[in-house]
TORFIDREN-768790 format. One line per field, with one value per residue (C-alpha): residue number from 1; residue in one letter; x negated, y, z. Coordinates in steps of 0.05 Angstrom, whole numbers, plus 5000, padded with zeros to 4 digits. Layout:
# TORFIDREN-768790
seq <- c(NUM  ...)
type <- c(A  ...)
X <- c(X  ...)
Y <- c(Y  ...)
Z <- c(Z  ...)
This chain:
# TORFIDREN-768790
seq <- c(1  2  3  4  5  6  7  8  9  10  11  12  13  14  15  16  17  18  19  20  21  22  23  24  25  26  27  28  29  30  31  32  33  34  35  36  37  38  39  40  41  42  43  44  45  46  47  48  49  50  51  52  53  54  55  56  57  58  59  60  61  62  63  64  65  66  67  68  69  70  71  72  73  74  75  76  77  78  79  80  81  82  83  84  85  86  87  88  89  90  91  92  93  94  95  96  97  98  99  100  101  102  103  104  105)
type <- c(X  X  X  X  X  X  X  X  X  X  X  X  X  X  X  X  X  X  X  X  X  X  X  X  X  X  X  X  X  X  X  X  X  X  X  X  X  X  X  X  X  X  X  X  X  X  X  X  X  X  X  X  X  X  X  X  X  X  X  X  X  X  X  X  X  X  X  X  X  X  X  X  X  X  X  X  X  X  X  X  X  X  X  X  X  X  X  X  X  X  X  X  X  X  X  X  X  X  X  X  X  X  X  X  X)
X <- c(8992  8955  8894  8935  8969  8911  8913  8851  8802  8826  8779  8791  8742  8726  8679  8648  8613  8547  8517  8459  8387  8392  8454  8459  8456  8523  8548  8525  8579  8570  8620  8637  8682  8719  8747  8822  8865  8921  8978  8996  9066  9086  9148  9188  9234  9235  9274  9237  9275  9341  9324  9316  9249  9239  9166  9118  9066  9038  9058  8997  9009  8945  8921  8890  8821  8757  8777  8844  8866  8880  8915  8848  8821  8828  8843  8802  8847  8809  8756  8804  8803  8873  8896  8941  9005  9041  9015  9057  9038  9078  9113  9125  9118  9073  9011  8999  8993  8992  8995  9036  9005  9037  8991  9015  9000)
Y <- c(2917  2852  2895  2932  2870  2821  2772  2734  2704  2665  2635  2595  2536  2500  2440  2425  2359  2356  2291  2263  2267  2195  2163  2115  2172  2195  2263  2325  2367  2443  2482  2555  2600  2662  2712  2725  2785  2744  2739  2673  2656  2593  2559  2500  2490  2510  2499  2466  2454  2463  2411  2430  2404  2406  2404  2451  2487  2554  2596  2636  2695  2723  2772  2745  2718  2717  2648  2618  2574  2500  2447  2412  2473  2482  2542  2558  2594  2622  2568  2509  2476  2460  2424  2461  2422  2472  2531  2583  2647  2710  2726  2659  2689  2744  2772  2742  2793  2746  2672  2632  2569  2519  2484  2431  2444)
Z <- c(5381  5398  5417  5469  5500  5494  5551  5575  5526  5465  5414  5351  5347  5283  5278  5211  5195  5157  5133  5175  5152  5127  5098  5158  5208  5237  5213  5252  5283  5279  5322  5306  5348  5327  5379  5371  5388  5418  5468  5502  5526  5564  5537  5562  5503  5430  5366  5309  5244  5281  5334  5408  5434  5509  5530  5564  5521  5501  5442  5419  5373  5343  5290  5226  5244  5201  5175  5156  5215  5204  5245  5255  5292  5367  5411  5472  5522  5582  5575  5565  5496  5469  5406  5358  5345  5301  5261  5225  5187  5199  5153  5121  5051  5026  5060  5128  5184  5244  5263  5313  5342  5390  5439  5488  5561)
């Protein structure tokens, strides 16, 4: 279904740190991106743990990518990098078939 309704370009970006050549060198960042089959929906309010939160952001629903997403990853939506503020597997128990990620606008 996400193949059919895919909107724009959405990538999952993960940055890994490797130690520098010498112990006093700063760590080296290595970014990796993974294309997502996703749909993006703008929201202005949402319920989280039974509390109404009013803020503008995007809800990104995407199929299971090549790596398990983490809150430290970022999403690149049509070329704009966005921080993930909430990440939920669908369904909450059992084998994950999709993910929901909330990104602030």
